[in-house]
C-alpha positions, 0 to 999 in steps of 0.5 A: 802440071805443065812440064808433065803435060809437055810430055804426056799431053802430046797424044791427047788430040789423038787418044783423048777424044770426046765421048758423047755419053760422058759429054751428055752427062756433063751437059746435064750436070751443067743444066741451064748455065749460060756462061761456063769456065772450063778449067784444065780444059786440055784440048777442049774435049768436054767444053759445053756445046751450048752457051758462052764458054771460056777455057783455062789451061796451063799447058802450052802443049795442050793448048796447041792441040785445040781445034780452031773452033774450040772455045777461047783459052787463057793460059793459067792455073786453077789456083789463080783464076784471072777473072772477077768474082761471079764471072760465070754461071758455072765452072767445069773441071774434068779429070783435072783436080788431082793435078792441081798443086793446091786443090783446095785453093783451086776449088775456092777459086772456082766458087769465087768466079761461079755460082755452081761447080761441076767436077768429074773425078773418081772414087779411089777406093773403087778404082783400086778394084779395077783389074788393071790396078788390082792385078797388074799395077797396085802402085797406082792405087797407093799413089791415088790414095794420096791424091785429091779425088772424090772425098776431097772434092766433096768435102771441100765443096758443098756438094749437092749431088754426086752422080756415077759416070759408067764407062762405056765398053767402046769409050772414045776417050782414052782415059785410064779406065776406058779400055776395061773391056779392051785390055790389049790397048794398054799394051800400046805405049802411045795409049799409055803415054796419054794416060797420066796414071802411068806417068806416076809409076816407075817405068820398070814397074809399068814394063813388068806389068805390061809383060804380065798382061801380054802373057795373060792375054796370049794364054787366055788367062785374062779372058778366063779370069774376066769372062763376066766383063766381056758381055757388059756394055758399061762398067762403074769404075768409080768415076763421079760427077760432083755438082756443087752450089756453095762455098769451099771450106777453109 
């Protein structure tokens, strides 16, 4: 993952900011955990505000963008956590498991070092219906069906709860679905640079898709087609918090 984030991670501190509504959902899922390991922490956007937090991140590019007051960070990977068994009350992994070369090994490691696990991932079938995918970049859906997302995480862990995380219309965190009501943002190459889904697509396909989107915005076709979205304040795009207390399967 590190070489990819040496490129796409350069704008994370600017575009991938903490959204307080998503952060609140994560904090609620963590409950009263006093010690938390934030795996794949990136720039630390969603490190818990309370308790003792340690971060783990493989990419030096991401680590270098962490704020001075961010939790202490260890450079490493999920599949080989450098901590003893039962070191933490909970482990947290936010939109990261799909980047792990061996997600099952990584999830087993989370179980090994903590009593509970909170994973933010997404339902690939619902994401495939998102207008950006369905109308412009179906290549993303084809790729995501091969990635470890919701079903893989819930099957690999003894999940006790799966919670929807709707995306606010003014979401501050610029992940893939963040701009569902602000389509013009996807035309900005700096915005796309901080979204890993675009990195999995061939650049010519992305360029052609963005040209179609720009034409549809200028002609009013996008607004006419998605008029129902313009009055909505949040949208379920398939993002899910998986809360687990148990053992990973082999």
